[in-house]
C-alpha positions as CSV (number, residue, x, y, z in Angstrom):
1,M,-8.8,-11.0,6.3
2,D,-8.0,-8.1,8.7
3,L,-6.3,-4.9,7.6
4,Q,-4.6,-2.4,10.0
5,Y,-2.9,0.8,9.3
6,F,0.1,1.7,11.4
7,G,1.3,5.2,9.7
8,G,3.5,5.9,6.9
9,N,2.9,3.3,4.2
10,C,2.7,0.4,6.6
11,V,-0.3,-1.7,6.6
12,K,-0.7,-5.2,8.2
13,L,-2.9,-7.9,6.5
14,T,-3.7,-10.9,8.9
15,T,-5.4,-14.2,8.0
16,K,-5.9,-17.3,10.0
17,K,-2.7,-18.7,8.6
18,A,-0.4,-15.8,8.2
19,S,0.3,-12.0,8.7
20,L,1.9,-9.7,6.1
21,V,3.5,-6.3,6.8
22,I,3.8,-3.8,4.0
23,D,6.6,-1.2,4.2
24,D,7.4,-1.2,8.0
25,N,9.5,2.0,8.2
26,L,8.0,3.0,11.5
27,L,11.4,2.8,13.3
28,A,12.3,6.0,11.2
29,L,9.0,7.6,11.5
30,V,7.8,7.0,15.1
31,G,10.5,4.8,16.7
32,S,8.8,1.5,17.1
33,A,8.7,-1.2,14.3
34,V,5.4,-3.5,14.2
35,T,7.0,-6.6,12.2
36,K,7.4,-9.7,14.2
37,A,9.6,-12.7,13.7
38,T,6.7,-14.7,12.3
39,D,5.4,-12.0,9.7
40,I,5.9,-11.9,6.1
41,S,7.5,-8.5,5.1
42,L,6.7,-6.8,1.9
43,I,8.9,-3.6,0.7
44,T,7.8,-1.4,-2.2
45,S,10.9,0.7,-2.1
46,P,14.1,-1.0,-1.1
47,K,16.0,2.3,-1.7
48,L,13.9,4.2,0.7
49,I,12.8,1.5,3.3
50,E,15.3,-0.5,5.5
51,L,14.6,-4.2,5.9
52,P,13.0,-5.2,9.2
53,K,15.3,-6.7,11.8
54,A,12.9,-9.5,12.4
55,S,10.7,-11.2,9.7
56,A,9.9,-14.8,8.7
57,F,10.4,-13.9,5.0
58,V,11.2,-10.7,3.2
59,I,10.1,-9.8,-0.5
60,D,11.6,-6.6,-1.9
61,K,12.2,-7.7,-5.6
62,P,10.1,-8.4,-8.6
63,G,9.0,-12.1,-9.0
64,E,6.3,-14.5,-8.1
65,Y,6.0,-15.9,-4.5
66,E,3.5,-18.4,-2.6
67,I,3.6,-18.3,1.1
68,S,1.0,-19.5,3.5
69,D,-1.7,-19.5,1.0
70,I,-0.7,-16.0,-0.1
71,S,-0.2,-15.3,-3.7
72,I,2.2,-12.6,-4.3
73,E,3.4,-11.1,-7.8
74,G,6.0,-8.2,-7.8
75,H,6.6,-5.9,-10.8
76,G,9.3,-3.5,-11.2
77,A,8.0,0.3,-11.5
78,Q,9.4,3.7,-11.7
79,S,9.5,5.3,-8.2
80,H,8.3,8.8,-7.6
81,M,11.9,10.1,-7.6
82,D,13.3,7.9,-10.2
83,T,14.7,9.2,-13.5
84,D,12.9,7.9,-16.7
85,D,15.4,5.0,-17.2
86,K,15.1,3.7,-13.7
87,K,12.6,1.2,-11.9
88,T,13.7,1.0,-8.4
89,A,10.3,0.4,-7.0
90,V,8.1,-2.6,-6.8
91,I,4.3,-2.8,-7.1
92,Y,2.6,-6.0,-5.8
93,R,-0.5,-8.0,-6.7
94,L,-1.6,-10.1,-3.7
95,I,-4.2,-12.7,-3.6
96,I,-5.3,-13.3,-0.2
97,E,-8.4,-15.5,0.7
98,D,-9.8,-14.8,-2.8
99,I,-9.4,-11.0,-2.3
100,R,-7.1,-9.3,-5.0
101,I,-5.0,-6.4,-3.5
102,A,-2.7,-3.9,-5.2
103,V,0.0,-2.3,-3.3
104,V,1.5,0.5,-5.4
105,G,3.9,2.3,-3.0
106,H,6.0,5.5,-4.0
107,I,5.6,5.3,-7.7
108,Q,5.1,7.5,-10.8
109,P,1.3,7.5,-11.5
110,K,1.6,6.4,-15.0
111,L,1.4,2.6,-15.1
112,S,1.9,1.2,-18.6
113,E,-0.5,-1.1,-20.2
114,T,1.7,-4.0,-19.6
115,Q,1.8,-3.2,-15.8
116,L,-2.0,-2.7,-15.6
117,E,-2.5,-6.0,-17.3
118,A,-0.2,-7.8,-14.9
119,L,-2.3,-6.3,-11.9
120,G,-5.4,-7.3,-13.6
121,L,-8.8,-7.0,-11.6
122,I,-8.3,-5.4,-8.3
123,D,-10.5,-5.4,-5.2
124,I,-8.4,-3.3,-2.8
125,L,-6.0,-0.7,-3.7
126,I,-3.4,0.6,-1.1
127,V,-2.1,4.0,-2.2
128,P,-0.1,6.7,-0.7
129,V,-1.6,10.3,-0.8
130,G,1.1,12.5,1.0
131,G,2.6,14.1,-1.9
132,N,5.2,17.0,-2.0
133,G,7.6,15.4,-4.4
134,Y,8.0,12.2,-2.2
135,T,5.1,10.1,-3.1
136,T,1.7,10.4,-5.1
137,D,-0.6,13.1,-3.8
138,G,-4.4,12.9,-4.0
139,V,-4.6,13.9,-7.6
140,E,-1.9,11.4,-8.7
141,A,-3.6,8.7,-6.5
142,L,-6.9,9.4,-8.3
143,K,-5.3,8.7,-11.7
144,L,-4.1,5.4,-10.3
145,I,-7.7,4.7,-9.1
146,K,-9.1,5.5,-12.4
147,D,-6.6,3.3,-14.4
148,I,-6.7,0.3,-11.7
149,E,-10.6,0.4,-11.0
150,P,-10.5,-1.1,-7.6
151,K,-13.5,-1.5,-5.5
152,I,-11.8,-0.3,-2.1
153,V,-9.3,2.4,-1.8
154,I,-7.3,2.5,1.2
155,P,-5.0,5.8,1.4
156,T,-1.7,5.7,3.3
157,H,1.3,7.9,3.9
158,Y,-0.3,11.2,4.9
159,A,0.6,13.7,7.7
160,E,-0.5,12.9,11.2
161,K,0.5,13.9,14.6
162,G,3.6,12.2,16.0
163,L,5.0,10.9,12.5
164,N,8.3,12.3,11.4
165,Y,8.5,12.2,7.8
166,E,11.7,13.1,5.9
167,V,9.6,15.2,3.6
168,E,6.5,16.9,4.9
169,Q,3.2,15.2,3.7
170,L,-0.2,16.6,3.0
171,D,-2.9,15.8,5.5
172,L,-5.6,13.3,4.9
173,D,-8.3,16.0,4.6
174,Q,-6.6,17.7,1.6
175,A,-6.0,14.3,-0.1
176,I,-9.5,13.4,0.3
177,K,-10.6,16.8,-1.4
178,D,-8.1,16.0,-4.1
179,L,-9.6,12.5,-4.6
180,G,-13.1,13.8,-4.7
181,M,-14.3,10.8,-2.8
182,E,-16.0,10.9,0.8
183,P,-14.9,7.9,2.9
184,A,-17.5,5.2,3.1
185,Q,-16.1,4.2,6.5
186,R,-13.4,5.2,9.1
187,V,-12.5,2.2,11.0
188,P,-9.7,1.2,13.4
189,K,-9.6,-2.3,11.4
190,L,-11.1,-3.4,8.2
191,K,-12.5,-7.1,8.5
192,I,-13.5,-8.3,5.1
193,K,-14.5,-11.4,2.9
194,A,-14.4,-11.7,-0.7
195,S,-18.2,-12.0,-0.7
196,E,-18.3,-8.5,1.0
197,I,-16.3,-6.5,-1.7
198,P,-18.6,-3.6,-2.8
199,E,-19.7,-3.3,-6.5
200,I,-19.0,0.5,-6.6
201,T,-15.6,1.8,-5.6
202,Q,-15.3,3.1,-2.0
203,L,-12.8,4.9,0.1
204,I,-12.1,3.4,3.5
205,V,-9.9,5.2,5.9
206,L,-8.0,3.0,8.3
207,E,-7.4,4.8,11.7
208,R,-3.8,4.5,12.8
209,Q,-3.0,2.0,15.4
């Protein structure tokens, strides 16, 4: 499986059989979407992120899905800007080529025991770190990391040149400082197999495409 980062919360996961794009909001951020008509599209915050214009299949609600050998479970969650009685966000558990992935999106960093049990064991956690009231910052992301205990952490949604966020985001250096984790790798693309998942949690920074 390959993972690439395109800015915002947008990550593309590619296998031999399919490609899945998470939160392609790039039209609003940089002016050019990456989702193609053959891609599976995953949306964590339907209220914040518009549906892609082209996609083979769109998932933006809780539920269980099986597409092109990709297992997907969506669970309702309180978004970072929800009141206590609302759950407008969706967190996802993916199983791709025997790798277990959690995509949390813009949520409150206080998952319930039920939500944590639903996620179960996780190999890769994709988590925003930009903060400023819009999404989780480094400190809040660290809480999620401690609760979920993934083996690989991939940060997203931080300030970068050329990205026009609705709410100014913290830069990656500040997020890394707050996480208290030095990156094990900084790579343009992460190519990984289930047998290559590390035993100790690592922070891996994907360079924006």
